[in-house]
C-alpha positions as CSV (number, residue, x, y, z in Angstrom):
1,X,-29.7,35.0,24.0
2,X,-32.4,32.5,23.7
3,X,-31.8,28.7,23.7
4,X,-32.8,28.5,20.1
5,X,-30.2,31.1,19.1
6,X,-27.5,29.6,21.2
7,X,-28.1,26.2,19.5
8,X,-28.2,27.7,16.2
9,X,-24.7,29.5,16.8
10,X,-23.3,26.3,18.1
11,X,-24.5,24.3,15.2
12,X,-23.1,26.9,12.7
13,X,-19.7,26.9,14.5
14,X,-19.7,23.2,14.3
15,X,-20.5,23.1,10.6
16,X,-17.7,25.6,9.9
17,X,-15.2,23.5,11.8
18,X,-16.3,20.3,10.1
19,X,-16.1,22.1,6.6
20,X,-12.6,23.3,7.3
21,X,-11.6,19.7,8.6
22,X,-13.3,17.5,6.1
23,X,-13.6,19.7,3.1
24,X,-10.2,21.6,3.3
25,X,-7.6,20.0,5.6
26,X,-8.4,16.3,4.8
27,X,-8.3,16.6,1.1
28,X,-5.0,18.8,1.3
29,X,-3.5,16.3,3.6
30,X,-4.3,13.3,1.2
31,X,-3.0,15.5,-1.9
32,X,0.2,16.2,0.0
33,X,0.6,12.5,1.0
34,X,0.1,11.7,-2.7
35,X,2.8,13.8,-3.9
36,X,5.4,12.1,-1.6
37,X,8.2,10.5,-3.7
38,X,7.6,6.9,-4.0
39,X,3.8,7.3,-3.8
40,X,3.0,9.7,-6.6
41,X,3.1,7.0,-9.3
42,X,0.5,4.8,-7.6
43,X,-1.6,7.8,-6.6
44,X,-1.9,8.7,-10.3
45,X,-3.1,5.4,-11.4
46,X,0.2,3.5,-12.0
47,X,0.1,4.7,-15.5
48,X,2.9,3.0,-17.8
49,X,4.1,4.9,-20.9
50,X,5.0,3.5,-24.3
51,X,6.9,4.8,-27.2
52,X,7.3,8.6,-27.0
53,X,6.2,8.6,-23.5
54,X,2.5,8.3,-24.4
55,X,0.3,6.5,-21.8
56,X,0.0,2.9,-22.7
57,X,-2.1,1.5,-19.9
58,X,-1.9,0.9,-16.1
59,X,0.4,-1.6,-14.3
60,X,-2.5,-2.6,-12.1
61,X,-5.0,-3.6,-15.0
62,X,-4.4,-6.6,-17.2
63,X,-6.5,-7.2,-20.4
64,X,-5.9,-10.3,-22.4
65,X,-4.4,-9.2,-25.7
66,X,-5.9,-10.6,-29.0
67,X,-3.4,-11.4,-31.7
68,X,-4.3,-10.5,-35.3
69,X,-3.4,-13.9,-36.3
70,X,-3.9,-16.6,-33.6
71,X,-1.4,-18.9,-35.4
72,X,1.4,-16.2,-35.0
73,X,0.5,-14.9,-31.5
74,X,3.3,-12.7,-30.3
75,X,1.9,-11.8,-26.8
76,X,2.0,-13.1,-23.2
77,X,-1.4,-13.6,-21.9
78,X,-2.9,-12.9,-18.6
79,X,-5.2,-15.1,-16.5
80,X,-8.7,-15.8,-17.8
81,X,-11.5,-13.5,-16.8
82,X,-15.1,-14.7,-15.7
83,X,-16.4,-11.6,-17.4
84,X,-15.4,-12.8,-20.9
85,X,-17.7,-14.5,-23.4
86,X,-14.9,-16.7,-24.4
87,X,-13.4,-19.2,-22.0
88,X,-9.9,-17.6,-22.2
89,X,-10.8,-14.0,-22.8
90,X,-10.3,-11.2,-23.4
91,X,-12.2,-9.6,-20.5
92,X,-15.0,-7.2,-20.5
93,X,-13.2,-4.2,-19.2
94,X,-16.6,-2.7,-18.1
95,X,-17.0,-5.5,-15.6
96,X,-14.7,-6.5,-12.7
97,X,-15.4,-9.6,-10.6
98,X,-14.9,-13.2,-10.2
99,X,-17.3,-16.1,-11.1
100,X,-18.2,-16.8,-7.4
101,X,-18.3,-20.5,-8.4
102,X,-17.0,-23.2,-5.9
103,X,-14.4,-25.8,-6.5
104,X,-16.9,-28.6,-6.9
105,X,-19.1,-26.6,-9.4
106,X,-19.4,-28.9,-12.5
107,X,-19.6,-25.9,-14.9
108,X,-16.5,-24.4,-13.5
109,X,-14.6,-27.9,-13.8
110,X,-15.6,-28.1,-17.4
111,X,-14.5,-24.6,-18.1
112,X,-11.1,-25.3,-16.5
113,X,-10.8,-28.4,-18.6
114,X,-11.5,-26.3,-21.6
115,X,-9.0,-23.5,-20.7
116,X,-6.4,-26.2,-20.0
117,X,-6.9,-27.9,-23.4
118,X,-6.8,-24.4,-25.4
119,X,-3.7,-23.2,-23.5
120,X,-1.9,-26.5,-24.0
121,X,-2.6,-26.3,-27.8
122,X,-1.5,-22.7,-28.0
123,X,1.7,-23.3,-26.2
124,X,2.5,-26.7,-27.8
125,X,2.7,-28.6,-24.6
126,X,0.9,-31.3,-22.6
127,X,-2.2,-30.4,-20.7
128,X,-0.3,-31.5,-17.3
129,X,2.2,-28.8,-17.9
130,X,-0.3,-26.0,-17.8
131,X,0.1,-24.0,-14.4
132,X,-3.1,-23.4,-12.4
133,X,-3.3,-19.7,-12.8
134,X,-3.4,-20.2,-16.7
135,X,-6.9,-21.7,-16.3
136,X,-8.4,-20.1,-13.2
137,X,-9.9,-16.5,-13.2
138,X,-8.7,-14.0,-10.8
139,X,-11.1,-12.3,-8.2
140,X,-11.0,-9.0,-10.2
141,X,-11.0,-10.5,-13.7
142,X,-8.5,-7.7,-14.7
143,X,-5.4,-9.1,-12.8
144,X,-2.2,-8.2,-14.7
145,X,-0.2,-10.8,-12.8
146,X,0.6,-14.3,-13.6
147,X,3.1,-16.8,-12.1
148,X,6.6,-17.2,-13.5
149,X,5.8,-20.7,-14.4
150,X,3.0,-19.5,-16.7
151,X,5.2,-16.8,-18.2
152,X,7.9,-19.5,-18.8
153,X,5.5,-21.5,-20.6
154,X,4.8,-18.7,-23.1
155,X,8.5,-17.8,-23.8
156,X,9.0,-20.2,-26.8
157,X,6.0,-19.1,-28.4
158,X,6.7,-15.4,-28.1
159,X,10.3,-15.9,-29.2
160,X,9.0,-17.9,-32.2
161,X,6.5,-15.2,-33.2
162,X,8.6,-12.0,-32.5
163,X,11.9,-13.1,-33.8
164,X,13.6,-12.0,-30.5
165,X,16.4,-14.1,-29.1
166,X,15.2,-16.3,-26.4
167,X,17.7,-14.9,-23.9
168,X,16.2,-11.3,-24.5
169,X,12.8,-12.5,-23.7
170,X,13.7,-14.4,-20.6
171,X,15.4,-11.3,-19.5
172,X,12.4,-9.2,-20.2
173,X,10.3,-11.6,-18.1
174,X,12.8,-11.5,-15.2
175,X,12.5,-7.6,-15.4
176,X,8.9,-7.8,-15.1
177,X,9.0,-10.2,-12.2
178,X,8.3,-9.1,-8.8
179,X,9.5,-11.2,-5.7
180,X,7.7,-12.0,-2.5
181,X,6.7,-9.0,-0.4
182,X,9.3,-8.4,2.4
183,X,11.0,-11.6,1.1
184,X,8.4,-14.2,2.5
185,X,4.8,-13.0,1.8
186,X,3.0,-14.2,-1.1
187,X,4.6,-15.6,-4.3
188,X,6.6,-14.1,-7.2
189,X,4.4,-12.6,-10.0
190,X,5.0,-11.4,-13.6
191,X,3.3,-8.3,-14.7
192,X,1.9,-9.1,-18.3
193,X,1.0,-5.5,-19.1
194,X,4.6,-4.3,-18.5
195,X,6.0,-7.4,-20.1
196,X,4.0,-7.0,-23.4
197,X,4.9,-3.4,-23.7
198,X,8.7,-4.3,-23.1
199,X,8.6,-7.0,-25.8
200,X,6.9,-4.4,-28.2
201,X,9.5,-1.9,-27.6
202,X,12.3,-4.6,-27.9
203,X,11.0,-5.7,-31.5
């Protein structure tokens, strides 16, 4: 057997081994892990369902809802998005990303001031009562999470425009709230996508 033949046979064997490892064994392992109880929901996109079990979105994606009548807005709102044409939203779902503007950028400061005034007017509170996450865009622009403070700020408006009891809405906020990871990492958050779906179901 010549050197060239031996090298060709060795290369072919290596190719077959890599195909079996990378093209068969690895994908099957990933697929099997994704079927493990507790992981399957996340592996399938964290889809949440609405009435009748129909898919209603993903718990990982938040798009600011637009009320048909802004004067009777029944929705909880997400953080603003840098991808939107309006200062508050909704986000452009074809684009994910932040503004990359620094804390001393004059344009960003003006945008934050605009957002604070708009949110304060929408919720009927003083501008100083508007929490930071209500006026600052997330890194993805499609973040479904807000702070419990921002959710609490919106409760009165949602109660007024949905007709639901205040205690019911507060309970729905509590159910959509996730605490700190391991009890000490990060901050509590409220998933607006899940919360709005729960409010719509309760109406």
